N, C-alpha and C positions, 0 to 999 in steps of 0.2 A: 472354568478356572479352576485350576488346584487349590485345594485348601492348604495354607502353612501349618507345617507340623509333620510328624512324620508319617507318611505314608506306606512305606516299604522299607524293608532291611534286608540284607543279603550279604554274605561273608565274601571277601575280597582281598587280594595280594597286591603289594606295590613296593614301591622303593621311595624312600624320603629324597624328595626334590630341594627342601628349602626349610629350613627351622629357626625360629626366633629370631635374635639379632635385634640391632637398637632402631628404634623408628625415630628418625630426625624430626618428623611433624609432630609427633606427640611427646618427644621426649622420654618414652618409656621402653622398656623392652616388650618386643612382640610377644602374644599369648598364644600362637597359633602356627602351625607349619602347612607345608603341601605335600601330597603325595601323589606320585606317579603313577597312573592307574591305566592299564590297557585298555583301549578302546573308549577313553572318557578323556575330558578336560582335566587338569591337576584337581585333585580332591582336597579341601579344606578340611583342617581338624584343629580343635581347640585344646590346649595344654590339659584343661581337665578330662580329656578324654583318652589321655595317654597313660598305659599302664606298664611302664619300664623306666629305666633312668634315662633322663634326659641327654645325659652326657654320651649316651650309645646312638642318638639319633643324629648321625651324619649322613651327608649327601651319599646316596646310594645305597644305604642300610635297607634291607628286605625287611618288610613289614606285613603284618595281617591285620584286618579290622573289619567292622562291620561297617558297610556302605548304606547310609540312609539317604531317602530322597525327602528332600525339604524344600517345598513349594517347588520351583522349577530347575533347583540346582541339587548337588550332592554334599554330603558331609559325612566325614569318617567319625566313628565311635568306637570305643572299647580298641584302641590300637595297641597291638603288643609287636615285639621283636619277633620275626619269623626264624624259628630254630627246626629245620626240616628233620634233623636228625632224631629229635624227639617228639616230632610233630604226629598225632593220632586223629586229627579230626578228618576225616575223610573227605569233607566237602573242601577244606584248606587245600590238601593233597592234591585233588581233582583240580581246583582255581589254578595251581602252578603247572601242573602236567599240562593242561589247555594254553598256557600262557605262550605268547610268542617270544618271550626272551629264553634261548636256551639255558641260561643260569638257572631260572626258576624250576624249567623241566627237569636238569640234571640232577638238582638238589631234592628235588621232590621224589627222587627214588630211596632216599633214606626212608621217607614215610611210607612210599610203596612197598619197599622190600619187607617192611616190618608186618605188612597185613596181606602180602600175596606170595605165591610161590617165585622162586629165581627165573622159571620157564615164561610166567607171566609178563616177569620183569624186562627179560631179555626181548620178548616179543615187542612189547610196548617201546622200549628203547630202538628197535629195529624201525618200527613205524614211524617213530620221530625222525629218524637219521634219514630215512627217505624223502622226507617233505623240506628239511631244513637245507638253506644254501649252504655254499662249504664253509664260509665264514662261522655260520651257526653250529654247524656239525663240530668244528674244532672247539668253539667254546662250551658246548654240550659236554665234549668229552674231557676238556679240562677240569670242569666241576663235578663230572658223575663220579659219585663213592668208589 
């Protein structure tokens, strides 16, 4: 049986699914949110782990965070807004480029272009477009810088 506590942590990207709101059962505002994360159930994050304005956390907002394994589940910590035009963390850029959502991939090119040649970026875009479905290609091209 896995011991409760942080066992492992790694960087991840996702979208805000739900944040705060009034809890009728407790009569209080909720202190947590859920983040959609590729290939996993929704990830729980407590308000104390959020490092941006809570007013910016609307459904669909792109975020980056550390994914921590607690017991048999996951929790997010160190959550920040994802601004790929300024992102320098190669791990975050790589997460975005591997993401199945074309919006993440397209926006990751801001960071990718800051760290690589235009030829490498074009090559990567070509590889992505070859594997995307038609609707994914359109979305990718709509968001690419």
